[in-house]
C-alpha positions, 0 to 999 in steps of 0.5 A: 386499460391500454392507457394505464398500461402505457403509463405504467410502461412509461414510468418503468422506462423512465425509472430504468433510464434514471438508474442506467444513468446513475450506474453509468456515472458511478461506474465511470467515476470509480473506474477512473479513480481505480485505473492506475491503482488497478494496473499497479496492483495487477502488475505487482500481483504478478511480480509477487506471484513470481518473486522467486523467478525475478532477480532482485537488484540489491544494493547496500550503503554503509556509513560511519561518523563521529558524534561531536562531543557537545552532542554526545552529552545529549545521548550519553548515560546508561539508562534504558528506554524504549520508543524514545526519539533522538534529541532534535539537535542530534537528529539534525546533525545526523540528517546533515552529516549522514543524509538520514532523516531520523526526525521524529523516529523513535528508537531503543536506548540500551545502556551502551547503544541507541538503535533506530530501525527504519524499514521502508518499502523495497528495503531497510535502514538502521542507525546506531549510536554508541552512547560512550564513544559517540560512534555513529553507524548507519546502513541503508539497503535497497532491493530494487524497484520491483521489491519497492512496488511489491511492498507497496502492494502489501502496504509494508512499511509504507506509512499511514498515508499509503494505508489510507490510499489503499482503503479508499482504493479498495472502496472505489474498487467495490463501487466499480464492481457492484455498479458493473454487476448491476449494469450487467443485470440491466443488460443481461436480457440482451446478452445471453452469455452474461450470467454464465460468464459471471458464474464461471468467474465465481466457480473457477477460483472456488474450484481451484481453491478447493482442489489445489490448495491444501 
């Protein structure tokens, strides 16, 4: 009996050691992946919460140009189209003349104007081309670094690559949190405050939401 109990305890100890090693490994890997992202999202969570008290440093740049006659033929007409990109030659000229990258961007073609909206994190931009005269106008605005980081936090106009990063980051955070919870469970017997603190972390936001958010 004593030998069987000792063997059982040895197996239990080996299993615990195995899972502790696995959980610690996944926990530190996910924490390393999350570290910079968590700092970014924590800081921008604060700046978003106090957006009204943080003064934005806005700036706007407006430029005009004249489309060459040879290129005007490529955009002239009175047909109406939605979601159509500029001809490649026109897009290249816009990039070289006005330093605005419109390659592959789609715009709305009305009977008298082509309008491209180019929102981006922390600012906005647009470009219009008069289809009769060839007059080109563009405006680029920026609300500063804080607004840029706040928009990254929300994924606003940041593109699909940043969207994928947020998804992968969220998954890493879930792994970090779940492995942390399991490690807490395995060490809870030696740390009496573990579950009261976990319960407090659950109850506090719940109470705040129920009492103060209507």
